[in-house]
C-alpha positions as CSV (number, residue, x, y, z in Angstrom):
1,X,0.0,0.0,0.0
2,X,1.2,3.6,-0.7
3,X,0.6,4.6,2.8
4,X,0.2,3.4,6.3
5,X,-2.8,1.0,6.6
6,X,-4.4,0.6,10.1
7,X,-5.8,-2.8,11.0
8,X,-9.2,-2.7,12.6
9,X,-10.5,-5.8,14.3
10,X,-13.2,-4.6,16.8
11,X,-16.7,-3.1,16.4
12,X,-15.8,-1.0,19.5
13,X,-13.1,0.9,17.5
14,X,-14.0,4.6,17.4
15,X,-13.5,4.7,13.6
16,X,-16.1,2.0,13.2
17,X,-18.5,3.8,15.4
18,X,-18.0,7.0,13.6
19,X,-18.5,5.6,10.2
20,X,-21.6,3.7,11.4
21,X,-23.0,6.9,12.8
22,X,-23.0,8.4,9.2
23,X,-26.3,6.5,8.6
24,X,-28.0,9.3,10.5
25,X,-28.4,12.7,9.0
26,X,-27.4,14.5,12.2
27,X,-24.0,12.9,12.1
28,X,-23.5,13.5,8.3
29,X,-24.3,17.2,8.9
30,X,-22.0,17.4,11.9
31,X,-19.0,15.7,10.1
32,X,-19.6,16.7,6.6
33,X,-19.1,13.1,5.5
34,X,-21.2,10.4,3.9
35,X,-20.6,6.8,3.0
36,X,-20.2,5.3,-0.6
37,X,-20.1,1.6,-1.1
38,X,-18.1,-0.3,-3.9
39,X,-14.9,0.3,-5.6
40,X,-16.4,1.3,-8.9
41,X,-18.6,4.1,-7.4
42,X,-15.6,5.3,-5.2
43,X,-13.5,5.4,-8.4
44,X,-16.2,7.5,-10.1
45,X,-16.2,9.9,-7.3
46,X,-12.4,10.2,-7.5
47,X,-12.8,10.8,-11.3
48,X,-15.1,13.7,-10.4
49,X,-12.7,15.3,-7.8
50,X,-14.4,14.2,-4.6
51,X,-12.2,14.0,-1.5
52,X,-12.0,10.7,0.4
53,X,-11.7,11.1,4.2
54,X,-11.5,7.3,5.0
55,X,-11.2,4.2,2.8
56,X,-12.2,1.0,4.5
57,X,-11.7,-2.5,2.9
58,X,-11.6,-6.2,3.6
59,X,-8.5,-8.3,3.1
60,X,-10.2,-9.8,0.0
61,X,-10.6,-6.4,-1.6
62,X,-7.0,-5.2,-0.9
63,X,-6.1,-4.9,-4.6
64,X,-9.1,-2.7,-5.3
65,X,-8.3,-0.6,-2.3
66,X,-4.6,-0.3,-3.4
67,X,-5.7,1.1,-6.8
68,X,-8.1,3.6,-5.1
69,X,-5.4,4.7,-2.6
70,X,-3.0,5.3,-5.3
71,X,-5.4,8.0,-6.7
72,X,-6.7,9.3,-3.3
73,X,-5.7,12.5,-1.6
74,X,-2.6,12.3,0.6
75,X,-4.7,12.8,3.9
76,X,-7.0,9.8,3.1
77,X,-7.1,7.4,6.0
78,X,-6.8,3.7,5.1
79,X,-8.4,1.1,7.3
80,X,-8.4,-2.7,6.8
81,X,-11.1,-4.7,8.6
82,X,-13.0,-7.9,8.4
83,X,-16.0,-8.1,6.1
84,X,-18.4,-8.3,9.1
85,X,-17.3,-4.9,10.3
86,X,-17.9,-3.4,6.9
87,X,-21.4,-4.9,7.1
88,X,-21.9,-3.4,10.5
89,X,-21.0,0.1,9.2
90,X,-23.3,-0.2,6.2
91,X,-26.1,-2.4,7.6
92,X,-25.9,-4.6,4.6
93,X,-24.5,-8.0,4.0
94,X,-23.0,-7.2,0.6
95,X,-20.6,-4.3,0.9
96,X,-18.5,-5.3,-2.1
97,X,-15.4,-5.2,0.2
98,X,-14.7,-1.5,-0.1
99,X,-16.5,1.5,1.4
100,X,-15.4,5.2,1.7
101,X,-16.4,8.2,3.8
102,X,-16.3,11.2,1.4
103,X,-16.6,14.9,2.2
104,X,-20.0,16.2,1.1
105,X,-20.2,18.8,-1.7
106,X,-23.2,21.1,-1.7
107,X,-24.0,24.3,-3.5
108,X,-26.4,27.2,-3.2
109,X,-29.0,28.6,-5.8
110,X,-26.4,30.9,-7.2
111,X,-24.7,27.9,-8.8
112,X,-27.8,27.3,-10.9
113,X,-28.4,30.9,-11.9
114,X,-24.8,31.3,-12.7
115,X,-24.7,28.7,-15.4
116,X,-25.5,29.0,-19.1
117,X,-27.3,26.5,-21.3
118,X,-27.8,23.9,-18.5
119,X,-30.6,21.7,-17.4
120,X,-31.4,21.5,-13.7
121,X,-34.0,19.3,-11.9
122,X,-35.9,20.9,-9.0
123,X,-37.6,18.6,-6.4
124,X,-40.0,20.2,-3.9
125,X,-40.6,18.3,-0.7
126,X,-39.6,14.9,-1.9
127,X,-39.4,12.5,1.0
128,X,-38.5,9.1,-0.6
129,X,-34.7,8.6,-0.7
130,X,-35.0,5.8,-3.2
131,X,-36.9,8.1,-5.6
132,X,-34.4,10.9,-5.1
133,X,-31.5,8.7,-5.9
134,X,-33.1,7.3,-9.0
135,X,-33.9,10.9,-10.2
136,X,-30.3,11.8,-9.6
137,X,-29.3,8.9,-11.7
138,X,-31.7,9.9,-14.5
139,X,-30.6,13.4,-14.4
140,X,-27.0,12.3,-14.9
141,X,-28.1,10.0,-17.7
142,X,-29.5,13.0,-19.8
143,X,-26.6,15.3,-19.0
144,X,-28.2,17.5,-16.5
145,X,-26.0,19.8,-14.5
146,X,-27.6,19.0,-11.1
147,X,-30.5,18.7,-8.8
148,X,-32.0,21.4,-6.7
149,X,-33.5,20.1,-3.4
150,X,-36.3,22.6,-2.4
151,X,-38.0,22.9,1.0
152,X,-38.2,19.6,2.9
153,X,-36.8,17.3,0.3
154,X,-34.8,14.4,1.8
155,X,-31.0,14.2,2.1
156,X,-29.1,13.5,-1.2
157,X,-26.3,11.9,1.0
158,X,-28.4,9.4,2.8
159,X,-27.3,5.8,2.3
160,X,-30.5,4.8,0.4
161,X,-30.2,7.8,-1.8
162,X,-26.5,7.3,-2.6
163,X,-27.0,3.6,-3.4
164,X,-30.0,4.4,-5.7
165,X,-27.8,6.8,-7.8
166,X,-25.5,4.0,-8.7
167,X,-22.6,6.3,-8.7
168,X,-24.3,9.1,-10.5
169,X,-24.2,11.4,-7.4
170,X,-20.5,12.0,-8.3
171,X,-21.3,14.0,-11.5
172,X,-24.3,15.9,-10.3
173,X,-24.2,19.2,-8.4
174,X,-26.6,19.1,-5.4
175,X,-28.2,22.4,-4.4
176,X,-30.1,22.8,-1.2
177,X,-32.5,25.8,-1.3
178,X,-35.5,27.1,0.4
179,X,-38.7,27.9,-1.5
180,X,-38.0,31.5,-0.8
181,X,-34.5,31.3,-2.3
182,X,-35.8,29.7,-5.4
183,X,-38.7,32.1,-5.9
184,X,-36.4,35.1,-5.4
185,X,-33.7,33.8,-7.8
186,X,-36.0,33.0,-10.8
187,X,-37.1,36.5,-11.9
188,X,-33.5,37.6,-12.5
189,X,-32.3,34.3,-14.0
190,X,-31.7,34.2,-17.8
191,X,-33.4,30.7,-17.9
192,X,-36.9,29.4,-17.4
193,X,-38.6,27.2,-14.8
194,X,-41.1,24.7,-16.1
195,X,-43.2,22.8,-13.5
196,X,-45.6,19.8,-13.7
197,X,-49.1,20.5,-12.4
198,X,-52.6,19.2,-12.7
199,X,-54.1,22.6,-13.0
200,X,-52.8,23.2,-16.5
201,X,-54.2,21.7,-19.7
202,X,-50.8,21.8,-21.5
203,X,-49.5,18.5,-22.6
204,X,-45.9,18.0,-21.7
205,X,-45.1,17.1,-25.3
206,X,-46.0,20.7,-26.3
207,X,-43.8,22.5,-23.8
208,X,-41.0,24.9,-24.6
209,X,-37.8,23.4,-23.1
210,X,-35.0,25.7,-24.4
211,X,-32.0,25.9,-22.1
212,X,-31.1,27.0,-19.6
213,X,-34.0,25.3,-17.8
214,X,-35.1,24.3,-14.4
215,X,-37.6,21.4,-14.4
216,X,-39.6,21.5,-11.2
217,X,-41.4,18.4,-9.8
218,X,-43.5,18.1,-6.7
219,X,-44.2,15.2,-4.4
220,X,-46.6,12.4,-5.4
221,X,-48.9,13.3,-2.5
222,X,-49.1,17.1,-2.8
223,X,-47.6,18.1,-6.1
224,X,-46.0,21.5,-6.4
225,X,-46.9,24.2,-3.8
226,X,-48.8,27.2,-5.2
227,X,-45.9,29.5,-4.5
228,X,-43.5,27.4,-6.6
229,X,-46.1,26.7,-9.3
230,X,-46.8,30.5,-9.6
231,X,-43.0,31.2,-9.9
232,X,-42.8,28.9,-12.9
233,X,-42.7,30.4,-16.4
234,X,-44.9,27.5,-17.6
235,X,-46.8,24.5,-16.3
236,X,-47.3,21.1,-18.1
237,X,-48.9,17.8,-17.3
238,X,-48.4,14.2,-18.3
239,X,-51.8,12.8,-19.4
240,X,-53.1,9.7,-17.5
241,X,-56.0,8.3,-19.5
242,X,-56.1,5.2,-17.3
243,X,-57.5,4.8,-13.8
244,X,-54.5,5.7,-11.7
245,X,-54.3,9.2,-10.2
246,X,-50.6,9.7,-10.2
247,X,-47.2,8.3,-11.5
248,X,-44.3,7.3,-9.4
249,X,-42.2,10.5,-9.1
250,X,-39.0,9.0,-10.5
251,X,-41.0,7.6,-13.5
252,X,-42.7,11.0,-14.3
253,X,-39.4,12.9,-13.9
254,X,-37.7,10.5,-16.3
255,X,-40.6,11.0,-18.8
256,X,-40.1,14.8,-18.5
257,X,-36.3,14.6,-18.8
258,X,-36.3,12.5,-21.8
259,X,-38.9,14.8,-23.5
260,X,-36.9,17.8,-22.7
261,X,-33.8,16.2,-24.2
262,X,-35.4,14.5,-27.1
263,X,-34.1,16.8,-29.8
264,X,-30.6,17.0,-28.3
265,X,-29.7,13.3,-27.7
């Protein structure tokens, strides 16, 4: 290994306890760290310039760990431990032998308004971490710049969310903003905000999706708030001629994103 590797054998070790605590938002916020599982996803994070605080690996995954450590920052801590301790940290049986604690990167609304010809996805009060992760993955697939978490939207760095991104988190800018911040920023922005809403008759296939653009999606339960809907330059809806009243949010966001990008991909 290119640096000192500390051997960990006990679940009582402070490092194990600290890493396990990152399952809770409180401890992620306090430390500024979150956990990523799997050598491939950690490598993707390194490709995108993320900073690894701690790399943990089982003896069977030493070769993968060596490759990652050769690329990691000089201050990255390396911990070798049994597979069962990795499972204790992640709460999962299959850890792929390598996990890392990364420093979080978050942005404010100025990051969105300062970009040209970019597509952003705004999510208002989204509570399902699996849906959020899937949307981040889809946003990355279509080449979006990032995701704006509005209001009480859940944490993009929660373990369930990070897993659901399948590594895509590394290439997406995550903005956390209040409703007030978003509404205040839109009038001076050189782009447009388009939201989905049942109160409009405009079919999503007839929308104007020139860039820069913020696509705003509300929760499955409540949709967009009136304040955010009123701040949008246009509203569209996805027709549902069948009996169901709503689509899964990740599905509807995927439909919208591919319609927006249809002429460009």
